[in-house]
N, C-alpha and C positions, 0 to 999 in steps of 0.2 A: 426802262431797261429791258432788253430782250432776255429771253431765257438763257441764251449763251452768256450774256454779260452777268446775269445773276449767278450762274454757276462759277464763273471766274471769280466774282466778288467773294462768294462764300468759301471757295477753296482758299483764297488768300487769307480770309478771316481765320479759318481753321488752321492754316499753316502758322500764322502769327501766334495763335494761342498755343498750339502744340510746341512751338519753339520756346514757350514760357511755361511749360509743364502744366498746361491747362487742357483738360479733356472736354470734348464737346459731345453732348447727347441731345437727341430729339425726344420730346415727350408728347404723347398724343392721347386724346380720348376717343371713344368709339361709339357708334359707327356713324361718321359724318362723311357725306359725299358731296359737300357743297361745291358747286361748279361742274360736277360731273353727273349729277342726278338726271336719269333718263337717257344718258348718252350710251350707246352700244349695249344697252340692257343693264346698265349699272343703276342700282337702287340702294336704299338704306336698309333693305330687308336682310335680316340676319341669316336667312336660309337661302340666299341668292348665290349660287355658285359663280356667277359672273363677277359679282362684287368681291367675293373671296379671292378669285384669281387676280382681279384688278389690284387688290391690296397687296397680295403676295408679291406680284411682279413690281409694284411700286416700291415696296420695301427693298427688294433686291436692287432695283435701279438706283435708288437713293444711296444705298451703301456702296455701290460700285462707282457712282459719280463722285462721292466724297470719301476717299480712302482714309481721311483723317477722322471721320466720324467714329467715335469710340463705342457708341451703343444707342439703344432705343428704349424708352420707357413707355409702358402701356398700362391701361386699366380696363377691367372687365365690368364696366358700369354704364357710363353715359350713353344714352341712345341705344341701349341693348335690352333684349328681352330675356326672361328666365326660361329659355327653351331647354329641352333635354336632348341627350344623345349627341349625334354628330354636330348639331348646330347650337350646342350649349355655348355660353359665353366663353368659357375656357377653351372649348373645342374650336370656336371661331378664332380666338386669338392665336392658338397654336397653328391653325391652318393658314393664317395670314402672316403675322409677324414672325412666329416661330419658324415656319417653313421658309419664309423669305430670307431670314438670317442664315438658316442652314444652307440654303442654295449658295449664298455668298461664301460661307466658310468652306464648302466643298471645293469651290473654285480657287479660293485663296486660303489653304489650311493653316498658314502661319499667322493669319490675322485673328486677333481676339476681339469679339464683338459682345459686349455685355447687354443682356436683356434684363431690365428692371421692371418688375411687375408690381404696380401700385395695388394696394389691398382695398381701395375705396370701392364700395358697392359689390364686394365679393367676399369669399371666406377662405380661410387658410386650408381647410381640408380639401376643398375642390381644387385649389391651386396645386397642392402637393400631389394629389392623385393624377391630375392632367399632365403636369410638367416633370414628373419623376424621370421619365426616359429622355428628357431633352438633353442633348449632348454638349450644349454650349454653356458658357458662364451665365449664371442665373442668380439674381438677388431680388429681394422684396423691397417695398417702400411703404411706409406707414405714416398716416397723419398723426404725428406724435402728440400734438396739442389740439387736435380737432379744429385746426385753423385759427386758434386763439392763443398764440404763443406768449402773450403778456399776462394771461389770466392766472397762471399757476406755474410755480417753479418746478414742481415734480408731478406732471400729469400721469394719470393712472390708466389711461385708455388702452394702452398697448400691452399691459401686463399679462392678460390671458393668452393672447396670441404669441407673445414672446416665450411663454412657458411651454407652448405646444409646438414651437418650431423644431424641425428635425436638427440633429447635430450636424454642424457644418454649414447650415443655411444662415445667411446673414441678411439684415435689412437696413435700408437707409431710413432716416427719419425726415419726413417732410415737415419743416418748421414754418408754418404759414402764419402770416399776419393779416387778418381780415378785420382788424379793429382800429388801429391807430393810423389814420391817413393824414390828419390835419396837424399833428404835432410831432416834433422830433423827440425820440425817446432814448434814454441811456441810463441804466442803473447797473453798475458793475457787480454789485452784490447779488442782485437777482439773476443776472446773466451767469455769474459763477455758479450759483446754486442750480440753475437750470442745466448747465453742462455737466455738473457733477452727478445729477440725478439720472442722466442717461445710462442705458445699459452698457455693459463692458464690450470689449473688442471681440469676444467670442460670438456675439450676435449682431453687433453694430458695425455696419460697413462705413457709416459716416452720416452726415446730415446736410441738407441744403435748405436754405431759408429765403423767404421773399414775400412780398405782398401780392395780393390778387389785383391785377390790372395797373396799379400805380407804379411809377418809375421812381426809384430811390434817387435822392440827391437833387431833386427838382422841387421848386415851390409851386403849389397849385392853388393856393387860396389868398395869398397876399394881394392887396390892391396898391401897394407901394410901387410907383413906376420904376424905381431904381433897384428893385429886388433882383439879384443875379439869377440868371437861368430860369426865369419865370415865364412859362408859355402863357399863363393866364394874363399876366401883366402886359405882355407884348400884344396879345389879342385885344385886351381892354384899351390900350393906348391907340391901336389902329382903328378901333371902333368908337372912340370916345365921342366923336361928333354925332354919332348915330344913336347914342344911348340917352334915353330920357329917364332921369331919376325921379 
């Protein structure tokens, strides 16, 4: 597909979802410049003004290209350094994603674009200090179960930060499953207890859940040739003559 075809495709996807009351967000980790490293002075250096300008304009272009895009999620952690001052992690995020979103909101003031700040590898005090003057809608995101959603019905990891959150600020809970890939899971009592233990609507914006890398609803380990939607089985059957057991 050409770039133009991809744009048409994703616009159609977002229109389809929006018509069914589903909002679309993009989440990204930083600072990765795969595919652009070394071009036009772009590097992964946190204090490179060319990279900062590139990210800011890319965010602006993405939001303008996809008017149905409801917001962007970021984190101040991966591939970033603990620099101070202008090029601190939070300063870098605001100079790129924050300013890029603001550029779009100035041109289209009626559009609401939510910025979700993941708290992974950062801390609440730095987030509050840096983003206090930010004019747009702003919410947090917290790894509620530290990526192990099936281990405990009432995880305690977020209690300290929840207690320190300013009035009016809310957070999403990232409910990650990095444990059970091979088996289907379902226990309504544990699920009910898990949901009831979540904080109230004064601080909870909602939660989103999912596994790391795996796709739900597909079978990855069965060797039965008739297993529905099994990419492993399809590959195995196509290579059966080449495999020596």
